[in-house]
C-alpha positions in Angstrom: 0.0 0.0 0.0 1.5 3.4 -1.0 2.7 5.7 1.8 0.1 8.3 0.9 -2.7 5.8 1.3 -1.4 4.7 4.7 -1.3 8.4 5.7 -5.0 8.9 4.8 -6.1 5.7 6.7 -4.1 6.7 9.8 -5.5 10.3 9.7 -9.0 8.8 9.5 -8.4 6.6 12.5 -7.0 9.5 14.5 -9.9 11.8 13.6 -12.4 9.0 14.5 -10.8 8.8 17.9 -11.5 12.5 18.5 -15.2 11.8 18.6 -14.7 9.7 21.7 -13.4 12.7 23.7 -15.8 13.9 26.3 -16.2 17.5 25.0 -19.9 17.6 24.2 -21.6 20.9 25.2 -24.8 19.1 25.9 -25.9 15.5 26.7 -26.0 13.3 23.6 -29.5 11.8 23.0 -29.6 8.0 23.3 -32.3 5.4 23.5 -33.6 2.9 25.9 -33.1 -0.9 25.3 -35.9 -2.2 23.0 -39.1 -2.8 24.9 -42.7 -3.6 24.0 -46.0 -1.9 25.0 -49.4 -3.3 24.0 -52.1 -1.5 22.2 -55.6 -1.4 23.8 -58.2 -1.2 21.1 -61.1 -3.6 22.0 -63.4 -4.3 24.9 -61.8 -7.7 25.1 -58.6 -6.0 26.1 -60.4 -4.3 29.0 -61.5 -7.8 30.1 -57.9 -9.0 29.9 -56.8 -6.1 32.2 -59.8 -6.8 34.6 -58.8 -10.4 34.9 -55.2 -9.5 35.6 -56.1 -7.0 38.2 -58.6 -9.4 39.9 -55.8 -12.0 40.0 -53.3 -9.6 41.6 -55.8 -8.2 44.1 -56.9 -11.6 45.4 -53.2 -12.7 45.6 -52.6 -10.0 48.2 -52.5 -11.8 51.6 -53.8 -8.9 53.6 -56.9 -8.8 51.4 -57.8 -12.5 51.8 -61.4 -12.9 53.0 -62.0 -9.1 53.2 -65.2 -7.7 51.5 -64.5 -5.5 48.5 -66.5 -2.6 47.0 -65.8 -1.5 43.4 -66.3 2.2 43.3 -68.1 4.0 40.5 -65.9 6.4 38.6 -66.5 10.1 39.1 -67.0 10.6 35.3 -68.8 7.8 33.6 -67.3 6.8 30.3 -67.4 3.8 28.0 -64.2 2.5 29.6 -65.2 3.2 33.2 -68.6 1.5 32.9 -67.1 -1.5 31.0 -64.1 -1.9 33.2 -66.0 -1.6 36.5 -68.5 -4.3 35.3 -65.7 -6.6 34.0 -63.6 -6.2 37.2 -66.6 -6.9 39.4 -67.4 -10.0 37.4 -63.9 -11.3 37.6 -63.7 -10.7 41.4 -67.0 -12.5 42.0 -66.0 -15.4 39.6 -62.7 -15.9 41.5 -64.5 -16.1 44.9 -64.1 -12.6 46.3 -66.7 -11.1 48.6 -68.0 -8.1 46.6 -70.5 -5.8 48.4 -73.0 -3.5 46.7 -72.6 -1.0 49.6 -69.3 0.5 50.7 -69.8 0.2 54.5 -67.0 -1.9 56.0 -65.5 -2.9 52.7 -62.1 -2.3 51.1 -62.6 0.2 48.3 -61.5 -0.8 44.8 -60.9 2.2 42.5 -59.2 3.1 39.3 -57.8 6.2 37.6 -57.4 6.8 33.9 -55.0 9.3 32.3 -54.6 9.9 28.5 -51.3 11.3 27.3 -51.0 12.9 23.9 -47.5 13.4 22.5 -47.1 16.4 20.3 -43.7 15.4 18.8 -42.2 12.0 19.3 -39.3 12.5 16.8 -38.0 9.6 14.8 -39.5 6.2 15.5 -37.7 3.3 14.0 -39.8 0.7 12.1 -40.8 -2.6 13.7 -37.9 -5.0 14.1 -37.3 -7.0 10.9 -39.5 -4.7 8.8 -36.7 -3.5 6.6 -35.3 -7.0 6.2 -38.7 -8.3 5.2 -39.2 -5.5 2.8 -35.8 -6.1 1.2 -36.5 -9.8 1.0 -39.9 -9.2 -0.7 -38.3 -6.9 -3.3 -35.6 -9.4 -4.0 -38.0 -12.3 -4.4 -40.2 -10.2 -6.7 -37.4 -9.9 -9.2 -37.0 -13.7 -9.5 -39.8 -14.3 -12.1 -38.3 -11.8 -14.5 -35.3 -14.2 -14.8 -36.8 -17.7 -14.2 -40.6 -17.8 -14.2 -42.9 -17.4 -17.1 -45.5 -15.3 -15.2 -44.0 -12.2 -13.4 -47.0 -11.9 -11.1 -46.1 -15.2 -9.4 -43.1 -13.4 -7.9 -45.5 -11.5 -5.5 -46.6 -14.8 -3.9 -43.5 -15.3 -1.8 -43.4 -11.6 -0.9 -47.0 -11.7 0.2 -46.3 -14.8 2.3 -43.5 -13.1 4.1 -45.7 -10.1 4.8 -48.5 -12.3 6.2 -46.0 -14.0 8.4 -44.8 -10.9 10.2 -47.5 -8.2 9.8 -49.8 -9.6 12.5 -47.4 -8.6 15.2 -46.8 -5.1 13.9 -48.6 -2.0 15.2 -47.9 1.7 15.0 -46.9 3.5 18.1 -49.2 6.5 17.7 -49.3 9.7 19.6 -51.6 8.7 22.4 -51.1 6.5 25.4 -53.2 5.7 28.4 -52.2 5.0 32.0 -54.7 2.9 34.0 -54.1 2.6 37.8 -56.1 0.2 39.9 -56.0 0.6 43.7 -57.5 -1.0 46.8 -57.7 1.1 50.0 -59.0 0.6 53.5 -58.9 2.9 56.5 -56.9 5.5 54.6 -54.2 2.9 53.7 -53.4 1.6 50.3 -53.4 -2.2 50.3 -52.8 -2.6 46.5 -51.8 -0.3 43.6 -51.0 -1.3 40.1 -50.4 0.9 37.0 -50.5 -0.3 33.4 -49.6 1.6 30.2 -51.0 1.1 26.7 -51.1 2.7 23.3 -54.5 3.6 22.1 -55.9 4.6 18.7 -56.2 8.3 18.1 -60.0 8.2 17.9 -60.5 6.3 21.1 -59.5 8.8 23.7 -63.1 9.7 24.4 -63.6 6.2 25.6 -61.4 7.0 28.5 -63.0 10.4 29.3 -59.7 12.4 29.3 -58.9 15.5 27.4 -56.0 15.7 24.9 -54.0 17.8 27.4 -53.1 14.8 29.5 -55.6 15.4 32.4 -56.9 12.5 34.3 -60.5 11.4 33.7 -63.0 12.6 36.2 -61.0 15.7 37.3 -63.1 18.9 36.4 -61.2 21.8 34.9 -62.0 25.4 35.8 -60.5 28.8 35.0 -61.8 30.3 38.3 -59.5 31.2 41.1 
């Protein structure tokens, strides 16, 4: 290799090392390790959450044998009505003592908050999406060289898409935080929060405004 070429390579290496020097004027943006968050978009998903919460509530030893009362939400919405009914049914089905009056019972309540993100920046595509797309394009070119009918090349590509597309979902701009709690004598006995993506048009199901306010909390401009 000529001396001049070696000089260019060595200079590139040295310059590359300069980027590792801790001289940034501001913190460098990075990302969290890859994680998953489910999308809630059907009444069945409310039932799944209700079943999970009933399991966790009845697993708490200090709640064994204690009567429970599932509170009505301050602001009735499609979700609050549905989730309260589903949670009550799950508790009864699993053997809990559920009272219709609050006297002497531990109170089961839930809070809902809708969060709307105005600007989420760059969101990478689902894992494997680019590989699948590239594979589909590559396979689609095969019939031009080997098959007599070009349209047949779309079959393998469609099969690849069908294999992976069922597990893909857009992240969206809206999320919901649902917190379920059990309290007795001014003491929290149980608290659980779950986060989900929701469809943009479904925020009214949860009774919260797009400003991120919790459902059931009235807003006023009066001082």
